[in-house]
C-alpha positions, 0 to 999 in steps of 0.5 A: 488417576482417571480424572487426572488423565482426563484433566490433562488432555483436556488441557492439552486441547485448549492449549492447542487451540490457544495456540491456532488461534495466537497464530491464526487470528493475526494472519486473518486479521493481516491477509483481510486488512491487505485486501481491503488497505490495498483499495483504500490506498488506490483509491488515496492515490487517485485521489492524489493524482488528481487533485495535485494542482491546488490541493492541500497539504493536509489529509488522508494519504499513505504511509510508508515504513521501508524498515518493517515493509508497510504501506498503509492508507492513513485516514481521520478517525480511530474507530474500528472500522477505521482500525479494520482496514487503515492507519487511523489520524488521531483527529485531536491532532495536526496531519503529519506535515503540519505544525506539532505532533501528528499521531497516527494509530494501528491494531498491533496484529496490524500495519504496526505489528512489527513496529517493535523492530523500529531502531533511531535512523529508520525512515517513515514517509507520508504522501499527501498528494504532491508531497512527500513528508520524511521523517526519521526515527527518534525514540520507542517507548513503551508506555503505561496507562497515564503516561505522557508520550514524549515529543518528538519536536515541533513538527513531530510523528507518533506512531501509537499501537498496543504493547506487546505487538502479538496481543490478541486483544486490546491491551493498556500499554502502547507501543510509542515510536516517535519521528521527526520531519527532516524534509518534504519533496514536492514534485512540483518545488521547481526550487529543489530542481525536481522536474514536473511529473511527466504526463500518464498515458491514458487507453487508447479511445474505444476501449470500455472502462475495465473492472477494478481489480481490487475492487473485485477481491485481487490483492495488491503485490509489489511495485518495483524499478528497474532502469534508474529511477530518479529519486525525486520521480519514486518519491511523488505520485507518478508511480503510483498513476503509471501503476493504476494505468498498467493495471486498468490496461491488464484488467482490459486485456482480460476483458477483452479476451474473455469476448474476443472483443474488436478493440483488443487490436487497439489495445494489443495490435498484432497480439492474440491474447492466451485464453488463460488471461480470461481464466479465474483469478486464484483469490490471494495471489498478489499482483505485482507491478514493475516500472522500467524507468530512466530517470522521469521516464517511464519506458514500460509497465509490467503486470504478473500474476498467476492465474488457473496456476499459470504465471501471465505477465504483461507489458504495456509501452506508451505510444503516442501517448496512449498505452498499449499491450507489447508483450505478453508472456505466460 
């Protein structure tokens, strides 16, 4: 009887440890991937804006799956180092938007953790340089080793991950979601009536380059819009370009407040930033961005996060081609 009780206790402890690992490991992986992935997304976004003119339509980009709230960087390769941060592009397949079937892979505990919830009709987009490729989900398959991936068509997309999606380690079965290309949107496609992307303001001259928040471990939150932005504008690189300069203004304001720099009057004329703004950032707190847009005209960019437990919002507005801070709330 004594040995039986010990056995039951040991098994209970082992089951408890297994439960903790089963819940904690995916959460830890997703948290780490969110931090590293957000840096990669911003790097790709910067490359897209800078390389818009004459840029190749094939290559690394940003994958969006609105139905499961996924925004992920996509880079070449499917090694462990790549999949720890990004969605990987299978090099033997074409890039999204090209002729043929593009295959993208990710871990089941990462970006594709909720792919089993996707259904026919859901939308998937891939943004590269000035173009956004729009796909519609058409199929959902569980494949065993040796099975052939069904072709979604001449210009298709395959999302590939382990099955079941709650598996902690590699499994031989695969969850395959297939989608077909339904349209391409380009910011320079005059034939479609899309207006060119408006120029994005820069920080006033005389302000030192501020630190990149995401390189310092800050966590990217959500990008939202108020007003009535044009659909073509939302699908292009302009929102990320405005987000980037808004984040630079926020970072510069923090940097200037910490030293009470003389150039603060150039960035935030007539304003005294609160001391809390220069305080320590709470790791794991997202940095949210809201853009007020009418058509293709951006009225303001607001950065919101928590610093030392206090919510802080900084709103910047374009004035004479330069971005200046016009409101600070804490």
